[in-house]
C-alpha positions, 0 to 999 in steps of 0.5 A: 852567141845564137846565130841568125841568118836572113834571107833577103839581106839587101832588103829595105827592112834588113838594111834598118835591122843592121842598125840595130845592137842585139845579142844574136849574131846575124848573118845577112845573106844577099840575093846573090848569095842565098837564092830561094828559088834555089834549094842547093842554095840555101841549103849551101848557106845553111850547112855554112853558118848552121844558124839557130834562126831563119828570118825569111825575109827575101821575097816580092812586094812593091810595086803592088801591081807587080803582083797583078803584072806577073803573077808568074814572078810573084808565085815563084819568089813568095810560095814556091821560095818560101817552100824551099826556105821552110823544106830545107829549115825542116831538114836541119830543124832550124827555126823559122820566122816568117814575115807575112801580111795583114793583107791575108785578112778580108779587110771588111770588119777589122780588128782581125785576131790570128785565129781569124778566117783569112781571105786575102784582097789582092794578090800579094795578099795570096802569094804571102798566104801561099807561102805561110800555108807552107810554113804553118806546116812546119811546127818549129816556126813563129809567122808574124802578120805584119804591118810594116812600112819605112820610116819616113813615110814615103808618100805625099798622100794617106788614106784618111778612111782606112784602118790599119796597124803601121809601124816603122821598120825601126820600132818593129825591130825591138818587138821581133826580138820579143817574140823571137822565142814564140812559135804560131801565129803573132799579129804584130804592129802600132795601134789601129788608126787611119793611114793618115793619122799614122803618118801626119805624126811625122809629116804636117803636111801630108794630104788626105785622100779616100781609098775609093777601093784600092784598100778595104777600109778595115785592115787592122788587127787585134793585138791582145796576143802580141801586147800579153807576150810585152807584159810577161 
């Protein structure tokens, strides 16, 4: 049975992953057990568990404003922490799966392909791009540019003028295991639609709001590469 080591094993996505039945042995490493800011801590866990894959989930995400208010923390966790994980995986030639973001794309024209230029529109996107740069240098890796969100949708209002590919954690996980053997970059998410149309399926009382610059209007991605893999 192949083994997957999870960084950030006590996070939101990891808690959903624990419910999923798979043929892999999954090792959930909590922050107190695996500190991505410490190369020694990463090495100790890789030596202990000898995984075939590392799913790098640890890092800083919400609230988004934290990446403006505390850029040192954002850099330390999302960029330097990811570089540490890449370094240790490289030494052991362990397959690394990095969870990136559709926020790397500029947000102007939409329908972004994996080969399109990137230009993050907020500090969170820049922090994910910083980590992704290190991962791209390591060829035994897979980068997933995701539009993940929790189920049920956490907000009472949603943007009716912003198109994305939001997908719930629970729906993303089966796709994750269909692409695990791939390398390079894959956009991964649900069909393109406004955030309001996505979320209202579960909440009929959801209210419409306009972005007014809080988010670009087109953060949606081209999913042809993902669909071609799934069909095979």
